[in-house]
C-alpha positions as CSV (number, residue, x, y, z in Angstrom):
1,X,0.0,0.0,0.0
2,X,1.4,3.3,-1.1
3,X,1.9,5.9,1.5
4,X,0.8,9.5,1.2
5,X,4.4,10.7,1.1
6,X,5.1,8.6,-2.0
7,X,2.1,10.0,-3.8
8,X,3.2,13.5,-3.1
9,X,6.7,12.8,-4.5
10,X,5.3,11.4,-7.7
11,X,3.0,14.4,-8.2
12,X,6.0,16.8,-7.8
13,X,8.0,14.8,-10.4
14,X,5.2,15.0,-12.9
15,X,4.8,18.8,-12.4
16,X,8.5,19.3,-12.9
17,X,8.5,17.3,-16.1
18,X,5.6,19.3,-17.4
19,X,7.4,22.6,-16.6
20,X,10.6,21.4,-18.3
21,X,8.6,20.5,-21.4
22,X,6.9,23.9,-21.5
23,X,10.3,25.6,-21.2
24,X,11.7,23.6,-24.1
25,X,8.7,24.4,-26.3
26,X,9.0,28.1,-25.4
27,X,12.7,28.1,-26.4
28,X,11.9,26.4,-29.8
29,X,9.1,28.9,-30.5
30,X,11.3,31.9,-29.6
31,X,14.1,30.6,-32.0
32,X,11.6,30.2,-34.9
33,X,10.3,33.7,-34.3
34,X,13.8,35.1,-34.2
35,X,14.6,33.4,-37.6
36,X,11.4,34.8,-39.1
37,X,12.3,38.2,-37.8
38,X,15.8,38.1,-39.1
39,X,14.7,37.0,-42.6
40,X,14.7,39.8,-45.1
41,X,11.5,40.7,-46.8
42,X,10.9,39.9,-50.5
43,X,12.3,42.4,-53.0
44,X,9.8,44.0,-55.3
45,X,11.8,44.4,-58.5
46,X,10.5,46.8,-61.2
47,X,10.2,45.1,-64.7
48,X,12.3,46.9,-67.3
49,X,13.9,46.4,-70.7
50,X,17.4,47.3,-71.5
51,X,19.7,48.0,-74.5
52,X,23.5,48.0,-74.9
53,X,25.6,51.1,-75.6
54,X,27.3,50.3,-78.9
55,X,29.5,51.9,-81.5
56,X,27.7,53.0,-84.7
57,X,28.0,55.5,-87.5
58,X,25.9,58.6,-87.0
59,X,25.3,61.7,-89.0
60,X,24.4,65.3,-87.9
61,X,21.7,66.8,-90.1
62,X,19.1,69.6,-90.3
63,X,15.6,68.8,-91.6
64,X,13.0,71.2,-92.9
65,X,10.0,71.3,-95.2
66,X,9.6,73.3,-98.4
67,X,7.8,73.4,-101.7
68,X,9.7,72.9,-104.9
69,X,9.9,76.0,-107.2
70,X,11.2,76.4,-110.7
71,X,14.6,78.0,-111.2
72,X,13.1,80.1,-114.0
73,X,9.6,80.9,-115.1
74,X,8.2,83.1,-117.9
75,X,4.9,84.6,-118.7
76,X,4.7,84.9,-122.5
77,X,2.8,88.0,-123.6
78,X,2.0,89.4,-127.0
79,X,4.0,92.4,-128.2
80,X,1.6,93.0,-131.2
81,X,-2.1,92.9,-131.8
82,X,-3.8,90.6,-134.2
83,X,-5.9,87.5,-134.6
84,X,-4.3,84.3,-133.4
85,X,-3.9,82.2,-136.6
86,X,-1.6,79.3,-135.6
87,X,-0.8,77.4,-132.4
88,X,2.3,75.2,-132.4
89,X,2.4,74.0,-128.8
90,X,0.1,72.7,-126.1
91,X,0.1,72.4,-122.3
92,X,2.6,69.9,-121.1
93,X,4.9,70.2,-124.1
94,X,8.6,70.9,-123.6
95,X,10.0,73.9,-125.5
96,X,13.4,75.4,-126.1
97,X,14.4,79.0,-125.9
98,X,13.6,80.7,-129.2
99,X,11.1,78.0,-130.3
100,X,8.0,79.2,-132.3
101,X,4.9,78.9,-130.1
102,X,2.1,80.7,-132.1
103,X,1.6,83.1,-135.0
104,X,-0.7,86.1,-135.3
105,X,-2.2,87.5,-138.5
106,X,0.7,89.4,-140.1
107,X,-1.0,91.0,-143.1
108,X,-1.0,94.5,-141.6
109,X,2.6,94.1,-140.4
110,X,3.8,93.0,-143.8
111,X,2.2,96.0,-145.5
112,X,3.8,98.3,-142.9
113,X,7.2,96.9,-143.7
114,X,6.7,97.4,-147.5
115,X,5.6,101.0,-147.0
116,X,8.5,101.7,-144.7
117,X,10.9,100.1,-147.1
118,X,9.7,102.3,-150.0
119,X,10.0,105.5,-147.9
120,X,13.5,104.5,-146.9
121,X,14.6,104.0,-150.5
122,X,13.1,107.4,-151.4
123,X,15.1,109.0,-148.5
124,X,18.3,107.3,-149.6
125,X,17.9,108.7,-153.2
126,X,17.2,112.2,-151.9
127,X,20.3,112.1,-149.7
128,X,22.5,110.8,-152.6
129,X,21.4,113.8,-154.7
130,X,22.1,116.1,-151.8
131,X,25.6,114.7,-151.5
132,X,26.4,115.5,-155.1
133,X,24.8,118.9,-154.9
134,X,26.6,120.1,-151.8
135,X,30.0,119.3,-153.5
136,X,29.0,121.7,-156.4
137,X,27.5,124.2,-153.9
138,X,24.1,123.8,-155.5
139,X,22.3,123.5,-152.2
140,X,22.9,125.0,-148.8
141,X,24.3,123.1,-145.8
142,X,20.9,123.2,-144.1
143,X,19.2,121.4,-147.1
144,X,22.0,118.8,-147.0
145,X,21.5,118.2,-143.3
146,X,17.7,117.9,-143.7
147,X,18.2,115.2,-146.4
148,X,20.6,113.3,-144.2
149,X,18.1,113.5,-141.3
150,X,15.2,112.2,-143.5
151,X,17.3,109.3,-144.7
152,X,18.2,108.2,-141.1
153,X,14.7,108.6,-140.0
154,X,13.3,106.4,-142.7
155,X,15.8,103.7,-142.1
156,X,14.8,103.6,-138.5
157,X,11.1,103.4,-139.4
158,X,11.9,100.5,-141.7
159,X,13.7,98.6,-138.9
160,X,10.7,99.3,-136.6
161,X,8.3,97.9,-139.1
162,X,10.4,94.8,-139.5
163,X,10.5,94.4,-135.8
164,X,6.8,94.7,-135.5
165,X,6.5,91.9,-138.1
166,X,8.6,89.6,-136.0
167,X,6.3,90.2,-133.0
168,X,3.5,88.4,-134.9
169,X,5.6,85.2,-134.3
170,X,5.4,84.3,-130.6
171,X,8.6,82.5,-129.5
172,X,9.7,81.0,-126.2
173,X,11.9,83.4,-124.1
174,X,13.2,80.5,-122.0
175,X,13.4,76.7,-122.1
176,X,10.9,74.7,-120.1
177,X,7.4,73.2,-120.2
178,X,4.2,74.9,-121.2
179,X,2.3,75.0,-117.9
180,X,-0.6,77.1,-119.2
181,X,-2.1,78.3,-122.5
182,X,-4.4,81.3,-122.1
183,X,-5.5,81.9,-125.7
184,X,-7.4,80.0,-128.4
185,X,-7.3,80.0,-132.2
186,X,-9.2,82.9,-133.7
187,X,-9.0,85.1,-130.6
188,X,-8.2,88.8,-131.1
189,X,-4.9,89.2,-129.2
190,X,-4.1,92.6,-127.7
191,X,-0.7,94.0,-126.9
192,X,0.6,92.6,-123.5
193,X,-2.0,89.9,-123.3
194,X,-0.9,86.7,-121.6
195,X,-0.6,83.7,-124.0
196,X,1.5,81.1,-122.3
197,X,3.3,80.3,-119.1
198,X,6.5,78.4,-119.3
199,X,8.0,76.8,-116.3
200,X,11.6,75.4,-116.1
201,X,11.8,71.8,-114.9
202,X,15.5,71.4,-114.4
203,X,16.8,72.5,-112.0
204,X,14.2,72.8,-109.3
205,X,14.8,74.6,-106.0
206,X,13.6,74.4,-102.4
207,X,13.9,77.4,-100.1
208,X,14.3,76.6,-96.3
209,X,13.9,79.1,-93.5
210,X,16.6,77.8,-91.1
211,X,17.0,79.0,-87.5
212,X,19.9,81.4,-87.0
213,X,21.9,78.9,-84.8
214,X,22.6,76.9,-87.9
215,X,24.1,79.9,-89.8
216,X,27.7,79.0,-89.0
217,X,27.2,75.3,-89.8
218,X,25.5,75.1,-93.2
219,X,27.7,75.9,-96.2
220,X,27.0,76.3,-100.0
221,X,27.8,73.0,-101.8
222,X,26.8,70.7,-98.9
223,X,24.8,67.6,-100.0
224,X,21.0,67.5,-99.3
225,X,18.3,64.8,-99.7
226,X,14.7,65.4,-100.6
227,X,11.7,63.1,-99.9
228,X,8.6,64.3,-101.7
229,X,5.2,63.5,-100.2
230,X,3.9,62.7,-103.7
231,X,6.7,60.1,-104.3
232,X,6.9,58.0,-101.1
233,X,9.9,55.8,-100.7
234,X,12.1,57.8,-103.1
235,X,14.9,60.2,-102.3
236,X,16.5,62.8,-104.6
237,X,20.0,64.2,-104.2
238,X,20.9,67.8,-104.4
239,X,23.1,70.5,-102.8
240,X,22.9,73.9,-101.2
241,X,23.0,76.5,-104.0
242,X,23.3,79.6,-101.9
243,X,22.8,80.9,-98.3
244,X,21.3,84.3,-97.5
245,X,23.9,86.5,-95.7
246,X,21.4,88.1,-93.3
247,X,19.0,86.9,-90.7
248,X,15.4,88.0,-90.6
249,X,15.0,89.8,-87.3
250,X,11.2,89.0,-87.1
251,X,11.5,85.3,-87.5
252,X,15.1,84.7,-86.4
253,X,15.7,82.6,-89.6
254,X,17.8,82.9,-92.8
255,X,17.1,81.6,-96.3
256,X,18.9,78.5,-97.6
257,X,18.2,77.7,-101.3
258,X,18.7,74.0,-102.3
259,X,18.9,72.9,-105.9
260,X,17.9,69.5,-107.4
261,X,18.7,68.1,-110.9
262,X,16.1,65.3,-111.5
263,X,17.0,63.5,-114.7
264,X,14.0,61.2,-114.3
265,X,11.6,64.2,-114.4
266,X,9.6,62.8,-111.5
267,X,9.9,66.0,-109.4
268,X,7.5,68.8,-110.4
269,X,7.3,72.4,-109.3
270,X,4.9,72.8,-106.4
271,X,5.5,69.4,-104.8
272,X,5.9,69.5,-101.0
273,X,8.6,67.5,-99.3
274,X,11.2,67.2,-96.5
275,X,14.7,68.3,-97.1
276,X,17.6,66.9,-95.0
277,X,21.0,68.5,-94.9
278,X,23.8,66.3,-93.5
279,X,26.6,68.6,-92.3
280,X,28.7,66.1,-90.3
281,X,29.3,62.4,-90.0
282,X,31.0,60.1,-87.5
283,X,31.8,56.5,-88.2
284,X,32.6,55.3,-84.7
285,X,30.2,57.0,-82.2
286,X,29.0,55.6,-78.9
287,X,25.2,55.5,-79.2
288,X,22.2,54.5,-77.2
289,X,18.4,54.5,-78.1
290,X,16.7,57.8,-77.7
291,X,14.2,56.2,-75.3
292,X,17.0,55.7,-72.8
293,X,17.5,59.4,-72.2
294,X,16.1,61.3,-69.2
295,X,15.8,65.1,-69.3
296,X,15.5,66.6,-65.9
297,X,16.5,70.1,-64.5
298,X,18.6,70.9,-67.5
299,X,20.6,67.6,-67.2
300,X,20.6,64.5,-69.4
301,X,20.9,61.1,-67.7
302,X,20.4,57.4,-68.2
303,X,19.7,54.5,-65.9
304,X,22.4,51.8,-66.1
305,X,21.6,48.3,-65.0
306,X,24.2,46.4,-62.9
307,X,24.4,43.3,-60.8
308,X,23.5,44.0,-57.2
309,X,26.3,43.5,-54.6
310,X,26.1,40.0,-52.9
311,X,25.4,40.4,-49.2
312,X,27.2,38.2,-46.7
313,X,25.2,35.3,-45.4
314,X,24.0,36.0,-41.8
315,X,25.3,33.8,-38.9
316,X,22.8,31.1,-37.9
317,X,22.2,30.4,-34.2
318,X,22.7,26.8,-33.4
319,X,19.8,26.9,-31.1
320,X,17.4,27.6,-34.0
321,X,18.7,25.0,-36.5
322,X,16.0,22.6,-35.5
323,X,13.3,25.1,-36.3
324,X,11.3,24.7,-39.6
325,X,10.3,27.9,-41.4
326,X,7.7,27.6,-44.1
327,X,8.3,31.0,-45.7
328,X,11.4,31.7,-47.9
329,X,13.0,35.0,-49.0
330,X,12.2,36.0,-52.6
331,X,15.9,36.6,-53.4
332,X,18.8,34.5,-51.9
333,X,22.2,35.9,-51.0
334,X,23.8,33.9,-53.9
335,X,21.4,35.6,-56.5
336,X,21.2,39.3,-55.6
337,X,19.6,40.3,-59.0
338,X,19.9,43.7,-60.8
339,X,19.7,47.3,-59.6
340,X,19.5,50.6,-61.6
341,X,21.9,53.5,-61.1
342,X,21.3,57.0,-62.5
343,X,24.2,58.3,-64.5
344,X,24.7,61.8,-66.1
345,X,25.8,61.8,-69.7
346,X,26.7,64.4,-72.3
347,X,24.9,63.8,-75.6
348,X,26.0,64.8,-79.1
349,X,24.4,64.2,-82.5
350,X,21.1,62.3,-83.0
351,X,19.8,60.4,-86.0
352,X,16.5,58.6,-86.0
353,X,16.3,56.5,-82.8
354,X,20.1,56.8,-82.1
355,X,21.7,59.4,-79.9
356,X,25.4,59.9,-79.5
357,X,26.9,59.8,-76.0
358,X,30.0,62.0,-75.8
359,X,30.9,61.3,-72.2
360,X,29.5,59.7,-69.0
361,X,28.9,56.1,-70.3
362,X,31.2,53.2,-71.3
363,X,30.8,51.0,-74.3
364,X,28.7,47.9,-73.5
365,X,26.8,49.5,-70.6
366,X,23.2,48.4,-70.3
367,X,20.7,51.3,-70.2
368,X,17.0,51.1,-69.4
369,X,14.8,51.9,-72.4
370,X,11.4,50.7,-71.1
371,X,10.1,51.3,-67.6
372,X,12.6,54.0,-66.7
373,X,9.8,56.3,-65.4
374,X,9.2,53.8,-62.5
375,X,12.9,53.6,-61.5
376,X,15.0,55.6,-59.1
377,X,18.7,55.4,-58.3
378,X,19.2,52.1,-56.5
379,X,15.9,50.5,-57.5
380,X,15.9,46.8,-57.8
381,X,14.9,45.8,-61.4
382,X,13.8,42.7,-63.2
383,X,15.2,42.6,-66.8
384,X,12.5,41.3,-69.1
385,X,14.8,41.0,-72.1
386,X,17.5,39.2,-70.0
387,X,19.2,37.8,-73.1
388,X,20.6,41.3,-73.7
389,X,22.6,40.9,-70.4
390,X,23.9,37.4,-71.2
391,X,27.3,38.5,-72.4
392,X,27.8,41.0,-69.6
393,X,26.8,38.5,-66.8
394,X,29.0,35.7,-68.3
395,X,31.9,38.1,-68.4
396,X,31.4,39.1,-64.8
397,X,31.3,35.5,-63.6
398,X,34.5,34.7,-65.5
C-alpha cells in the first residue's frame, strides 16, 4: 500500500517534467520567431527592358519642309495685236528657248514693212542727190543736213516695221514646259495679253527658312536629300545652292536655297517634301536608343543596370537549427539580381532613334529603355529581355 508521502513525490515529479517540457517548447518557439524576424522581406523588382551602348555610324543633319519651285519661269505675252492664226504647242509640251509657239495675222505688219521700205529708198535717193549737190555748192548746208536726217529717220522706221512683223511670231523666251495656255485660235490678241506660261523643270529649287543657330554650320555646296510627299519611298539628291547672308529679325531665320537636278523628271514644281541637310558624320560614335535618355532640371541622364552586390550570409544560431520555417525570401544571398543606377551623360548628334553619347557612359553599358519612369537610383529591377545581359553577366562570372 502506497503511502501519502510517496504519492506527493510522484506528483511533484510530474509537475517538474511538465514545466521542463513547457520551457523547451518556449525556447523552440522563440528561436523560430527570431529566424522569421531576421529573414529579409521579399524584394519587389521593377520590370524593365534594356539596351546596350554600342559603336555606330551617326550623322548630324538639319531637316526642314519646303515646296519645290522652278529655277526660271516666264509669262509669255504678245507684243503685237492681231488674230491668233496658228498654235504650235500645247500644255505639257517641252519647248526650247527661241522656239516658235504661235503666229498672229501678219498681213498688216507685212504692209507696214513694205511701206517703210519704200519711204526708206526714197530718202536714200534724196540724200544721194544732196551729197552731189553740196559738193557743187548747188544746195545749202541746211538742205543737206535735212536730207541726211530724213534718210536716217526712214531707215529707223523700216527697222521698226520689220521688228513689228517679228512680233507676230510668238517665241519662247526660256526653255521649259508649257504649264498654261491662255488663248485660243481665232482670238483677237491685244498687246501685253498673256498667251503662255513656261516653267523650267531642271533644276528645281527648295527654299528653307533655317534657325539662325545653324548659320555657321551650313555651307554652300553641302549635300542634301529630298523626300517628296507625292513620291513615297524615293529620295532625290541635291546640294545647297546659296545661303542668305542676313537673318530675318522678325522670325530669327535665314534663307537656304537648295537645288535639285532630276534627270528622271519625277519631281514637279509645287511638290511638297522634306529636305535633310547632312553637315557632319562620325563612323565610330558611342550611341544609345533615344528612349533611354532622361531630361531633368537641364541635365541628361540614363539608368544603367548592374548586378547588385552580394550580401554576406548572416550567422545562424545553433539553437534555431532545429526550427522549420515555411516562408522563404524572394531573393537569396547567392542571387542578388539587378539594380538601376542613375548616370549623367553628355549627348552629341542624334539620328533617328540613335543618340550619340560624348561622355559619362562606357561601351557595353546596359541602359533602361522601357520602364525608366518607374525607376529611381538604386531601385531593384527585373530585366525582361534578359538575353541582352547574357554577355555581360557571363563576363562578370568569369
